[in-house]
Backbone as CSV, one residue per row, in Angstrom:
resi,resn,N_x,N_y,N_z,CA_x,CA_y,CA_z,C_x,C_y,C_z
1,GLN,170.843,-113.254,-60.758,170.677,-111.907,-61.267,169.228,-111.690,-61.682
2,VAL,168.806,-110.450,-61.521,167.462,-110.042,-61.913,167.587,-108.891,-62.902
3,GLN,166.832,-108.953,-63.970,166.788,-107.862,-64.940,165.383,-107.264,-64.938
4,LEU,165.349,-105.944,-65.006,164.086,-105.216,-65.002,164.059,-104.283,-66.206
5,VAL,162.976,-104.333,-66.960,162.838,-103.477,-68.134,161.513,-102.734,-68.056
6,GLU,161.609,-101.399,-67.983,160.416,-100.557,-67.924,159.982,-100.130,-69.324
7,SER,158.711,-99.843,-69.444,158.164,-99.275,-70.673,156.905,-98.515,-70.327
8,GLY,156.463,-97.685,-71.268,155.186,-97.004,-71.117,155.251,-95.533,-70.784
9,GLY,156.441,-94.986,-70.609,156.532,-93.564,-70.334,156.205,-92.733,-71.561
10,GLY,156.155,-91.425,-71.364,155.875,-90.547,-72.490,155.445,-89.184,-72.031
11,LEU,154.904,-88.416,-72.985,154.433,-87.054,-72.736,152.917,-87.062,-72.691
12,VAL,152.366,-86.457,-71.661,150.919,-86.416,-71.507,150.521,-85.060,-70.923
13,GLN,149.310,-84.631,-71.205,148.830,-83.371,-70.649,148.322,-83.561,-69.222
14,THR,148.259,-82.464,-68.503,147.699,-82.495,-67.155,146.309,-83.123,-67.178
15,GLY,146.091,-84.035,-66.241,144.821,-84.739,-66.164,144.781,-86.036,-66.945
16,GLY,145.802,-86.282,-67.726,145.851,-87.489,-68.533,146.305,-88.709,-67.756
17,SER,146.449,-89.809,-68.489,146.814,-91.092,-67.871,147.926,-91.766,-68.655
18,LEU,148.687,-92.570,-67.946,149.705,-93.429,-68.534,149.761,-94.715,-67.728
19,ARG,150.187,-95.779,-68.380,150.435,-97.032,-67.656,151.863,-97.470,-67.917
20,LEU,152.605,-97.623,-66.854,153.966,-98.118,-66.936,153.984,-99.613,-66.694
21,SER,154.920,-100.281,-67.359,155.117,-101.715,-67.168,156.557,-101.987,-66.788
22,CYS,156.754,-102.985,-65.941,158.097,-103.425,-65.577,158.134,-104.935,-65.703
23,ALA,158.875,-105.406,-66.693,158.999,-106.837,-66.925,160.275,-107.338,-66.262
24,ALA,160.115,-108.342,-65.423,161.252,-108.924,-64.708,161.672,-110.226,-65.363
25,SER,162.964,-110.472,-65.361,163.488,-111.733,-65.871,164.698,-112.138,-65.048
26,GLY,165.144,-113.356,-65.295,166.270,-113.870,-64.519,165.791,-114.665,-63.327
27,ARG,166.636,-114.730,-62.295,166.362,-115.545,-61.122,165.508,-114.742,-60.133
28,ILE,164.216,-114.699,-60.409,163.312,-113.941,-59.568,162.362,-114.885,-58.862
29,TYR,162.202,-114.707,-57.544,161.425,-115.636,-56.743,159.949,-115.255,-56.676
30,SER,159.693,-113.955,-56.590,158.313,-113.492,-56.500,158.288,-112.014,-56.886
31,LEU,157.081,-111.479,-57.007,156.934,-110.063,-57.316,156.706,-109.242,-56.040
32,ASN,156.893,-109.835,-54.884,156.889,-109.049,-53.648,158.177,-108.230,-53.575
33,ALA,158.175,-107.226,-52.723,159.336,-106.327,-52.589,159.729,-105.778,-53.949
34,MET,158.748,-105.284,-54.650,158.962,-104.783,-56.014,158.018,-103.630,-56.269
35,GLY,158.519,-102.614,-56.941,157.637,-101.491,-57.190,158.305,-100.388,-57.980
36,TRP,157.816,-99.164,-57.746,158.207,-98.005,-58.537,158.729,-96.863,-57.669
37,TYR,159.792,-96.256,-58.161,160.335,-95.037,-57.605,160.399,-94.012,-58.729
38,ARG,160.621,-92.763,-58.363,160.808,-91.729,-59.378,161.828,-90.714,-58.912
39,GLN,162.416,-90.048,-59.898,163.405,-89.019,-59.599,163.236,-87.873,-60.571
40,ALA,162.924,-86.709,-60.030,162.831,-85.487,-60.818,164.176,-84.763,-60.765
41,PRO,164.472,-83.923,-61.751,165.755,-83.212,-61.762,165.980,-82.434,-60.473
42,GLY,167.153,-82.613,-59.875,167.484,-81.911,-58.650,166.914,-82.511,-57.395
43,ASN,166.140,-83.579,-57.543,165.513,-84.204,-56.375,166.098,-85.595,-56.131
44,GLN,165.887,-86.082,-54.923,166.280,-87.452,-54.611,165.247,-88.432,-55.168
45,ARG,165.678,-89.643,-55.364,164.762,-90.684,-55.804,163.786,-90.977,-54.662
46,GLU,162.501,-91.084,-55.012,161.482,-91.293,-53.992,160.562,-92.437,-54.366
47,LEU,160.038,-93.069,-53.317,159.096,-94.163,-53.536,157.787,-93.618,-54.089
48,VAL,157.233,-94.331,-55.062,155.926,-93.991,-55.612,154.896,-95.010,-55.144
49,ALA,155.134,-96.272,-55.473,154.211,-97.337,-55.099,154.972,-98.647,-55.146
50,THR,154.646,-99.531,-54.240,155.377,-100.776,-54.195,154.550,-101.889,-53.568
51,PHE,154.885,-103.109,-53.916,154.427,-104.281,-53.180,155.468,-104.546,-52.104
52,THR,155.016,-104.646,-50.869,155.947,-104.915,-49.780,156.420,-106.371,-49.818
53,SER,157.322,-106.713,-48.932,157.788,-108.094,-48.867,156.666,-109.044,-48.483
54,GLY,155.647,-108.526,-47.835,154.490,-109.338,-47.484,153.400,-109.354,-48.529
55,GLY,153.602,-108.590,-49.606,152.637,-108.614,-50.690,151.565,-107.540,-50.629
56,THR,151.606,-106.714,-49.575,150.639,-105.612,-49.519,151.169,-104.449,-50.355
57,THR,150.314,-103.455,-50.564,150.721,-102.305,-51.362,151.008,-101.100,-50.469
58,ASN,151.911,-100.261,-50.952,152.298,-99.061,-50.229,152.432,-97.935,-51.246
59,TYR,151.824,-96.783,-50.935,151.834,-95.653,-51.862,152.383,-94.402,-51.174
60,ALA,153.042,-93.575,-51.957,153.387,-92.245,-51.473,152.101,-91.447,-51.316
61,ASP,152.059,-90.579,-50.322,150.854,-89.784,-50.091,150.486,-88.957,-51.321
62,SER,151.480,-88.508,-52.049,151.236,-87.616,-53.181,150.528,-88.313,-54.345
63,VAL,150.506,-89.637,-54.350,149.881,-90.345,-55.477,148.669,-91.168,-55.059
64,LYS,148.381,-91.225,-53.782,147.234,-92.014,-53.318,145.960,-91.516,-53.976
65,GLY,145.162,-92.462,-54.450,143.907,-92.134,-55.101,144.046,-91.842,-56.586
66,ARG,145.279,-91.682,-57.063,145.515,-91.405,-58.485,146.268,-92.533,-59.181
67,PHE,147.200,-93.134,-58.474,148.029,-94.200,-59.045,147.619,-95.545,-58.448
68,THR,147.751,-96.587,-59.260,147.463,-97.942,-58.798,148.548,-98.891,-59.270
69,ILE,149.120,-99.626,-58.340,150.099,-100.644,-58.697,149.400,-101.999,-58.782
70,SER,149.782,-102.769,-59.786,149.210,-104.099,-59.951,150.272,-105.013,-60.530
71,ARG,149.954,-106.291,-60.653,150.965,-107.217,-61.155,150.307,-108.405,-61.828
72,ASP,151.081,-109.026,-62.703,150.693,-110.255,-63.375,151.809,-111.253,-63.094
73,ASN,151.548,-112.182,-62.192,152.598,-113.116,-61.786,153.045,-113.998,-62.945
74,ALA,152.100,-114.391,-63.790,152.445,-115.270,-64.908,153.396,-114.571,-65.880
75,LYS,153.218,-113.276,-66.043,154.072,-112.513,-66.957,155.274,-111.899,-66.238
76,LYS,155.343,-112.086,-64.918,156.427,-111.477,-64.130,156.527,-109.976,-64.413
77,THR,155.390,-109.332,-64.403,155.310,-107.920,-64.756,154.534,-107.156,-63.694
78,VAL,155.062,-106.005,-63.321,154.395,-105.080,-62.414,154.006,-103.838,-63.199
79,TYR,152.827,-103.335,-62.924,152.293,-102.183,-63.648,152.081,-101.013,-62.690
80,LEU,152.084,-99.829,-63.262,151.705,-98.630,-62.524,150.739,-97.837,-63.391
81,GLN,149.475,-97.863,-63.001,148.471,-97.067,-63.691,148.444,-95.683,-63.055
82,MET,148.684,-94.673,-63.865,148.766,-93.304,-63.364,147.644,-92.486,-63.995
83,ASN,146.729,-92.024,-63.175,145.611,-91.200,-63.625,145.707,-89.801,-63.028
84,SER,144.960,-88.895,-63.604,144.923,-87.507,-63.111,146.335,-86.962,-62.916
85,LEU,147.143,-87.136,-63.928,148.554,-86.740,-63.825,148.689,-85.223,-63.693
86,LYS,149.716,-84.838,-62.932,150.008,-83.432,-62.668,151.431,-83.119,-63.139
87,PRO,151.717,-81.849,-63.403,153.095,-81.500,-63.798,154.138,-81.958,-62.776
88,GLU,153.790,-81.970,-61.516,154.744,-82.395,-60.491,155.002,-83.898,-60.499
89,ASP,154.278,-84.642,-61.316,154.570,-86.065,-61.493,155.683,-86.287,-62.523
90,THR,156.112,-85.229,-63.183,157.178,-85.337,-64.167,158.465,-85.828,-63.515
91,ALA,159.010,-86.907,-64.059,160.205,-87.521,-63.474,160.610,-88.714,-64.335
92,VAL,161.773,-89.262,-64.028,162.142,-90.573,-64.548,161.635,-91.600,-63.540
93,TYR,160.882,-92.558,-64.025,160.302,-93.585,-63.170,161.136,-94.860,-63.298
94,TYR,161.516,-95.391,-62.147,162.363,-96.576,-62.089,161.630,-97.729,-61.433
95,CYS,161.786,-98.888,-62.022,161.302,-100.115,-61.412,162.375,-100.629,-60.456
96,ASN,161.943,-101.187,-59.344,162.841,-101.653,-58.296,162.442,-103.025,-57.813
97,LYS,163.426,-103.839,-57.519,163.172,-105.167,-56.939,164.246,-105.433,-55.893
98,ASP,163.832,-105.790,-54.694,164.751,-106.188,-53.629,164.710,-107.703,-53.477
99,GLN,165.880,-108.321,-53.546,165.936,-109.787,-53.433,167.327,-110.189,-52.975
100,ASP,167.361,-111.088,-51.984,168.642,-111.595,-51.471,169.573,-110.453,-51.062
101,ARG,168.979,-109.432,-50.437,169.710,-108.266,-49.939,170.407,-107.484,-51.044
102,VAL,169.926,-107.634,-52.261,170.408,-106.845,-53.390,169.254,-106.002,-53.912
103,ARG,169.514,-104.754,-54.214,168.507,-103.849,-54.779,168.776,-103.704,-56.269
104,TYR,167.810,-104.163,-57.055,167.917,-104.087,-58.514,167.090,-102.911,-59.024
105,TRP,167.587,-102.301,-60.118,166.899,-101.178,-60.747,166.795,-101.407,-62.249
106,GLY,165.721,-100.899,-62.816,165.623,-100.834,-64.255,166.334,-99.595,-64.755
107,GLN,166.257,-99.392,-66.073,166.977,-98.260,-66.678,166.209,-96.958,-66.570
108,GLY,164.933,-97.046,-66.234,164.110,-95.856,-66.075,163.341,-95.512,-67.336
109,THR,162.200,-94.886,-67.144,161.393,-94.410,-68.255,160.885,-93.004,-67.917
110,GLN,160.995,-92.100,-68.872,160.651,-90.701,-68.637,159.147,-90.496,-68.727
111,VAL,158.607,-89.813,-67.743,157.217,-89.362,-67.761,157.232,-87.839,-67.678
112,THR,156.612,-87.203,-68.648,156.545,-85.750,-68.675,155.085,-85.336,-68.762
113,VAL,154.654,-84.497,-67.822,153.282,-84.015,-67.783,153.299,-82.522,-68.077
114,SER,152.677,-82.145,-69.168,152.663,-80.738,-69.556,151.459,-80.025,-68.954
115,SER,151.666,-78.755,-68.640,150.582,-77.970,-68.023,149.754,-77.249,-69.074
């Protein structure tokens, strides 16, 4: 089993920044195939940024140049640095990990960007 705990969400003004953290625990092999999704009210959950199974990074077009995913292997933690935030970034952000053909999710953290 893998457990994921997100933190770092909150309320920020347009143009501001936030850093999300996702701490993994349990039987986790690596921080590959791990990243961030988000879901706004009435919308489907969408990929934001992730480390692929090969360890490269992948970003949604809407966040390229503004968001950066990073990780600390020793802490088993993945981060999402979000800069130049826009109201359309408002959503619940979920940490995700794929392992052994199981998709794990965290509980989510709310990010609200005011205009």
